[in-house]
C-alpha positions as CSV (number, residue, x, y, z in Angstrom):
1,M,-18.2,-2.6,5.6
2,T,-19.6,0.4,4.9
3,Y,-17.7,3.5,5.2
4,G,-19.2,6.7,6.4
5,T,-21.3,5.1,8.8
6,A,-21.0,5.8,12.6
7,S,-19.7,2.0,13.1
8,A,-17.2,1.8,10.4
9,P,-14.2,2.8,12.6
10,Y,-15.1,0.1,15.2
11,L,-15.8,-2.7,12.3
12,A,-12.5,-1.9,10.6
13,T,-10.5,-2.1,14.0
14,R,-12.5,-5.3,14.7
15,C,-11.4,-6.8,11.5
16,V,-7.9,-6.2,12.0
17,Q,-8.0,-7.5,15.5
18,Q,-9.4,-10.8,14.1
19,L,-6.6,-10.9,11.5
20,A,-4.3,-10.7,14.3
21,E,-5.9,-13.4,16.6
22,G,-7.4,-16.0,13.9
23,E,-4.9,-15.9,11.2
24,S,-1.8,-15.1,12.9
25,K,0.1,-19.0,12.1
26,G,3.1,-18.6,10.6
27,F,3.7,-14.8,11.8
28,S,6.0,-14.1,14.3
29,L,6.0,-9.9,14.5
30,S,2.8,-8.9,12.8
31,P,0.2,-10.1,15.4
32,E,1.6,-8.0,18.2
33,T,2.2,-5.0,15.9
34,L,-1.7,-5.2,14.7
35,T,-2.9,-5.5,18.3
36,N,-0.8,-3.2,20.1
37,N,0.1,-0.1,17.6
38,Y,-2.6,-0.2,14.9
39,Y,-5.7,2.4,14.9
40,V,-8.6,2.4,12.7
41,D,-6.4,2.7,9.4
42,G,-2.9,3.1,10.5
43,S,-0.1,1.6,12.0
44,V,2.9,3.2,13.6
45,C,5.6,0.5,14.4
46,G,9.3,0.1,14.2
47,A,12.1,-2.7,14.8
48,N,15.4,-2.7,16.4
49,T,17.1,-4.1,13.3
50,L,16.6,-3.7,9.3
51,E,16.4,-7.3,9.2
52,D,13.2,-7.3,11.4
53,A,11.8,-4.2,9.9
54,L,11.7,-5.8,6.6
55,I,10.2,-9.4,8.2
56,L,7.7,-7.2,9.8
57,Q,6.7,-5.4,6.7
58,K,6.3,-8.5,4.7
59,E,4.5,-10.0,7.5
60,L,2.2,-7.0,7.5
61,I,1.5,-6.8,3.6
62,A,0.9,-10.6,3.7
63,L,-1.5,-10.8,6.9
64,L,-3.6,-7.7,6.3
65,G,-3.8,-9.0,2.5
66,Q,-5.5,-12.2,3.5
67,G,-8.1,-10.0,5.2
68,G,-8.6,-7.8,2.0
69,F,-6.4,-4.9,3.2
70,H,-3.7,-3.7,0.9
71,L,-1.1,-1.7,2.4
72,R,-0.5,1.4,0.3
73,K,1.6,3.8,2.3
74,F,4.7,3.3,3.5
75,C,7.1,5.9,5.7
76,A,10.7,4.8,6.6
77,S,13.7,6.4,8.0
78,H,15.7,3.6,6.3
79,S,15.8,3.3,2.4
80,N,16.2,-0.3,2.3
81,T,12.9,-0.6,3.9
82,L,11.3,1.4,1.1
83,E,13.0,-0.6,-1.4
84,A,11.1,-3.8,-0.7
85,V,7.9,-2.3,-1.3
86,P,6.0,-3.7,-4.3
87,L,6.8,-1.8,-7.4
88,I,3.1,-1.7,-7.8
89,E,2.7,0.7,-4.8
90,E,5.9,2.7,-5.6
91,K,4.0,6.1,-5.8
92,W,3.0,5.6,-2.1
93,R,6.7,5.6,-0.8
94,Y,7.8,8.1,1.4
95,S,11.2,8.8,3.0
96,L,11.8,10.5,6.5
97,R,15.0,12.8,6.3
98,W,16.1,13.5,9.8
99,T,18.1,16.9,10.4
100,A,19.7,18.1,13.5
101,M,18.0,20.8,15.2
102,K,19.7,23.5,17.6
103,V,18.1,24.2,20.8
104,F,18.6,27.6,21.9
């Protein structure tokens, strides 16, 4: 696909949808995430447990990798999910720090 053209966002989204539909055998969590929580070049998703988050992360890396999409940026509120990011992508790890705010 050629970036910079008017159709590039559509083509990127369509490729990801095709991966979710056609290549999703053996993946339990990632196809739904790609279908419902993905827009152009980003996914915002979560899980109810740390174990599910780690499974989702591994599945997204594997499934999108099959289509030539290599995930590079990860952000998480739990440090264990960031530890699972392959070391080659270590410079793209981001951690969220939640702080309580006073409401006046």
